[in-house]
C-alpha positions in Angstrom: -59.3 104.4 144.3 -62.2 103.7 141.8 -62.9 107.4 141.5 -59.3 108.3 140.9 -58.9 105.5 138.3 -62.0 106.9 136.5 -60.8 110.5 136.5 -57.5 109.5 135.1 -58.9 107.2 132.4 -61.4 109.9 131.3 -58.5 112.1 130.2 -58.0 109.8 127.2 -61.5 110.3 125.9 -62.4 113.9 126.4 -61.0 114.7 122.9 -63.0 111.9 121.2 -66.3 113.7 120.5 -64.8 117.2 120.1 -61.9 116.5 117.7 -63.8 118.4 115.0 -64.0 121.5 117.3 -60.3 121.3 118.2 -59.3 120.8 114.6 -61.3 123.7 113.4 -59.9 126.0 116.1 -56.3 125.1 115.4 -56.5 124.8 111.6 -56.3 121.0 111.2 -57.1 119.0 108.1 -60.4 117.1 108.8 -58.9 113.8 107.6 -56.3 114.0 110.4 -58.6 115.0 113.3 -58.8 111.5 114.7 -55.0 111.5 115.3 -55.6 113.7 118.3 -57.3 110.7 120.0 -54.5 108.5 118.7 -51.8 110.7 120.4 -53.4 110.2 123.8 -53.7 106.4 123.3 -50.0 106.2 122.1 -49.0 108.2 125.2 -51.0 105.8 127.4 -49.3 102.8 125.7 -45.9 104.5 126.4 -46.8 105.0 130.0 -47.9 101.4 130.4 -44.5 100.2 129.1 -42.3 102.8 130.8 -44.1 103.7 134.1 -46.5 101.0 135.2 -43.9 98.2 135.5 -42.2 100.4 138.2 -45.1 99.4 140.5 -43.3 96.0 140.9 -40.2 97.6 142.4 -41.2 101.1 143.8 -43.5 102.1 146.7 -46.9 102.2 145.0 -48.6 105.1 146.6 -45.7 107.5 146.0 -45.4 106.4 142.4 -49.2 106.8 141.8 -49.3 110.3 143.3 -46.3 111.6 141.4 -47.8 110.3 138.1 -51.1 111.9 138.9 -49.4 115.2 139.6 -47.8 115.1 136.1 -51.3 114.5 134.6 -52.5 117.7 136.3 -49.6 119.8 134.7 -50.3 118.3 131.3 -54.1 119.0 131.5 -53.4 122.7 132.5 -51.1 122.9 129.4 -53.8 121.5 127.1 -56.3 124.1 128.3 -53.8 126.8 127.4 -52.1 125.5 124.3 -51.9 127.9 121.3 -50.7 125.5 118.6 -51.1 122.0 117.1 -47.5 120.8 117.9 -47.9 121.7 121.5 -51.3 120.2 121.6 -49.9 116.8 120.4 -47.0 117.0 122.8 -49.2 117.7 125.8 -51.8 115.1 124.7 -49.0 112.6 124.7 -47.9 113.7 128.2 -51.4 113.4 129.6 -51.8 110.0 128.0 -48.5 108.8 129.7 -49.4 110.2 133.1 -53.0 108.9 133.0 -51.5 105.4 133.4 -51.6 106.0 137.1 -55.1 104.4 136.7 -53.4 101.1 135.8 -51.1 101.3 138.9 -54.2 101.6 141.1 -55.9 98.4 139.7 -53.1 96.0 140.6 -52.6 97.8 143.9 -56.3 97.0 144.7 -55.9 93.4 143.5 -52.9 92.9 145.9 -55.1 93.5 148.9 -57.9 91.2 147.7 -58.4 87.5 148.6 -58.1 85.2 145.5 -61.8 84.2 145.7 -62.8 87.8 145.6 -60.3 89.2 143.2 -62.6 89.3 140.3 -65.2 91.3 142.3 -62.6 93.7 143.7 -61.1 94.3 140.3 -64.6 94.7 138.9 -65.4 97.3 141.5 -62.3 99.4 140.7 -62.9 98.9 137.0 -66.5 100.2 137.4 -65.1 103.5 138.5 -62.5 103.5 135.8 -65.0 102.5 133.1 -67.5 105.0 134.5 -64.9 107.7 133.9 -64.3 106.5 130.3 -68.0 106.3 129.5 -68.9 109.7 131.1 -66.0 111.5 129.5 -67.5 111.7 126.1 -70.9 113.3 127.1 -69.3 115.5 129.7 -66.7 116.7 127.1 -69.4 117.5 124.5 -71.6 119.2 127.1 -68.8 121.4 128.5 -67.6 122.3 125.0 -71.0 123.6 124.1 -70.7 126.2 126.9 -67.0 126.8 127.6 -65.3 125.7 124.4 -63.1 122.6 124.0 -60.4 123.9 126.4 -62.8 124.0 129.3 -63.0 120.3 129.8 -59.2 120.0 130.2 -59.1 122.7 132.8 -62.0 121.1 134.8 -60.2 117.8 134.7 -57.0 119.3 135.9 -58.8 120.7 139.0 -60.6 117.4 139.7 -57.4 115.2 139.3 -55.5 117.7 141.6 -58.1 117.3 144.3 -58.0 113.5 144.0 -54.2 113.6 144.2 -54.5 115.4 147.5 -57.1 113.0 148.8 -55.1 110.0 147.6 -52.0 111.2 149.6 -54.1 110.4 152.7 -56.4 107.6 151.6 -54.3 105.3 149.3 -52.7 102.3 151.1 -48.9 102.0 151.1 -47.3 99.0 149.4 -43.6 98.3 149.1 -43.1 95.5 146.6 -40.4 92.9 147.0 -39.0 93.2 143.5 -35.5 94.5 143.1 -34.9 94.4 139.3 -33.1 97.2 137.6 -35.1 99.4 135.2 -33.7 98.0 132.0 -34.3 94.4 133.0 -37.8 95.3 134.2 -38.8 96.8 130.8 -37.1 93.9 128.8 -39.1 91.4 130.8 -42.4 92.7 129.3 -41.6 91.2 125.9 -40.6 87.9 127.6 -44.0 87.8 129.4 -45.9 88.3 126.2 -44.1 85.3 124.6 -44.0 83.1 127.7 -47.6 83.5 129.0 -50.2 82.2 126.6 -53.2 83.4 128.7 -51.7 86.9 128.8 -51.0 86.9 125.1 -54.4 85.7 124.0 -56.3 88.0 126.4 -54.3 91.0 125.2 -55.0 90.2 121.6 -58.7 89.6 122.1 -59.0 93.0 123.7 -56.8 94.8 121.2 -59.3 93.8 118.5 -62.3 94.8 120.6 -60.7 98.1 121.6 -60.0 98.9 118.0 -63.7 98.6 117.3 -64.4 100.8 120.3 -62.1 103.5 119.1 -63.5 103.3 115.6 -67.1 103.7 116.7 -66.6 106.4 119.3 -64.2 108.5 117.2 -66.4 108.2 114.0 -69.9 108.4 115.4 -69.6 112.0 116.9 -68.1 113.2 113.6 -71.0 111.7 111.7 -73.5 113.3 114.0 -72.0 116.8 113.6 -72.4 116.5 109.8 -75.3 116.0 107.3 -77.9 114.6 107.6 -77.9 115.0 111.5 -76.1 118.4 112.1 -76.3 117.9 115.8 -74.9 120.4 118.3 -72.2 119.4 120.8 -74.9 119.2 123.5 -77.0 116.7 121.5 -73.8 114.7 120.7 -73.3 114.6 124.5 -76.7 113.1 125.0 -75.9 110.5 122.3 -72.6 109.5 123.9 -74.5 108.8 127.2 -75.7 105.7 125.4 -72.3 104.1 126.2 -72.7 104.8 129.9 -74.6 101.5 130.3 -71.4 99.7 129.6 -70.3 100.4 133.1 -72.8 97.8 134.3 -70.9 95.1 132.6 -67.8 95.4 134.8 -69.1 94.0 138.1 -71.2 91.3 136.4 -68.2 90.2 134.3 -66.0 90.1 137.4 -68.4 87.8 139.2 -68.8 85.6 136.1 -65.0 85.1 136.0 -64.9 84.3 139.8 -67.4 81.5 139.2 -65.4 79.9 136.4 -67.3 81.3 133.4 -64.5 83.3 131.8 -64.8 81.5 128.4 -68.5 81.9 128.2 -68.2 85.6 129.2 -65.5 86.2 126.6 -67.6 84.7 123.8 -70.6 86.9 124.8 -68.4 90.0 125.0 -66.8 89.5 121.6 -70.2 88.7 120.0 -71.7 91.9 121.5 -68.9 94.1 119.9 -69.3 92.4 116.5 -73.1 92.7 116.6 -72.8 96.4 117.6 -70.6 97.3 114.6 -73.0 95.3 112.3 -75.9 97.4 113.6 -73.8 100.6 113.1 -74.1 100.0 109.3 -77.6 101.5 109.6 -76.2 104.7 111.3 -76.2 106.9 108.3 -80.0 107.4 108.6 -80.9 105.8 111.9 -80.0 107.5 115.2 -81.6 104.6 117.0 -79.2 102.2 115.3 -76.2 104.3 116.5 -77.5 104.4 120.0 -78.0 100.7 120.1 -74.6 100.1 118.6 -73.0 102.4 121.3 -74.7 100.5 124.1 -73.6 97.1 122.8 -70.1 97.9 121.9 -69.4 99.4 125.3 -71.1 96.4 127.1 -68.9 94.0 125.1 -65.6 95.9 125.5 -66.0 96.6 129.2 -67.0 93.0 130.1 -64.1 91.6 128.1 -61.7 94.0 129.8 -62.6 92.9 133.3 -62.6 89.2 132.5 -59.1 89.6 130.9 -57.7 91.4 133.9 -59.1 88.9 136.3 -57.5 86.1 134.4 -54.0 87.7 134.1 -53.9 88.7 137.7 -54.2 85.0 138.6 -50.8 84.2 136.9 -48.2 85.7 139.3 -48.8 88.0 142.2 -45.2 89.3 142.2 -45.4 90.8 138.7 -49.0 92.0 138.5 -48.0 95.5 137.3 -46.0 94.1 134.5 -48.7 91.7 133.5 -51.2 94.6 133.5 -48.7 96.7 131.5 -48.4 94.1 128.7 -52.1 93.6 128.6 -53.1 97.2 128.6 -50.3 98.3 126.2 -51.3 95.6 123.6 -54.9 96.5 123.6 -54.3 100.3 123.6 -52.2 100.0 120.5 -55.2 98.3 119.0 -57.4 101.2 120.1 -54.8 103.7 118.7 -54.8 101.9 115.3 -58.6 101.9 115.1 -58.8 105.6 116.0 -56.1 106.7 113.6 -57.8 104.9 110.7 -61.3 106.3 111.4 -61.0 109.9 109.9 -59.3 108.9 106.7 -61.7 105.9 106.1 -64.7 108.2 106.9 -63.5 110.8 104.4 -62.7 108.4 101.6 -65.3 105.6 102.1 -68.0 107.1 104.2 -69.7 105.7 107.3 -70.3 102.3 105.8 -66.5 101.9 105.3 -66.0 102.8 109.0 -68.7 100.3 110.1 -67.2 97.5 107.9 -63.7 98.2 109.4 -65.3 98.1 112.9 -66.7 94.7 112.2 -63.4 93.3 110.9 -61.5 93.6 114.3 -64.0 91.7 116.6 -64.5 89.1 113.8 -60.8 88.4 113.9 -60.9 88.2 117.7 -63.8 85.7 117.5 -61.9 83.6 115.0 -58.8 83.6 117.2 -60.9 82.8 120.3 -62.7 79.8 118.6 -59.4 78.4 117.4 -57.9 78.6 121.0 -57.6 76.0 123.6 -60.9 74.9 125.1 -60.3 75.8 128.7 -61.3 78.6 131.1 -59.8 81.9 130.2 
């Protein structure tokens, strides 16, 4: 389950370090290149709203496997696409279908005892976050040898194999919910308004994920240009700096299990803010960019796991919908950050990007400090 979640989530990030290569091949304006990443995140947000809630009413294993199969078809299409319009349509489809990862997480949580739920969710999220963090270096590395299309074809093969394995290995779960589809989707907005823990957790992470998108969309573009002029393979090595962030997931899950959610959240937000402050030095310091990459990933991944652990405590019968609201909200934050990166980089340079990256976690910190003083 952890491996499948990672492979699916990775699909959202393969394009991030190679948008310049994709744009050059398909004749795209450099100021619009980051919208490729935005399209995958918008697709993911749509899938979270339209597909993930079905896990509260449909048999989970069948739903997950069908959605993974759709991701395979979309990835094959991306590897073969001849035009920008088709690229965006297929990127949207892959984003939607990759939400099978967020059906797997609540399925795992459903089989965990309450006192171990943070650890179990943390273990699944380690696989998911490992996929996210390894996607960028793997994509850059493969693009250096096979071109940008190669990574999507390799992902299609890998997800197809995991779909076959999952048909035998995933546990079956028939939820008790019987709501109609329209009522199921409408309930998402009600949950956001009704559940303060869900709302605050989602908004904290939306701000941090915006900073994450800003950094990891902008930094590879910066490194491909003057004064660095790095090759895709060297950019791949740089993006490995974020792989340390995967270590935050199990630690954060155990912290939350022991009642330290508030302290962990404060640390996570502070790490993201500090990372973007350090990134200011990135125009002439590769070391500063590497350190910023490590810190932003540690902060974002820790906050993600703590947030999921807290919302899964609210109501076991609607975990898929709780997860859908949480993930949709913060992926919209990530989409906003990614979409702003290229135009800000073109008009205001890297310092403008770093300043924008500081703004979002600073807002999250202010919101956190003005909240209720209680765990979560």
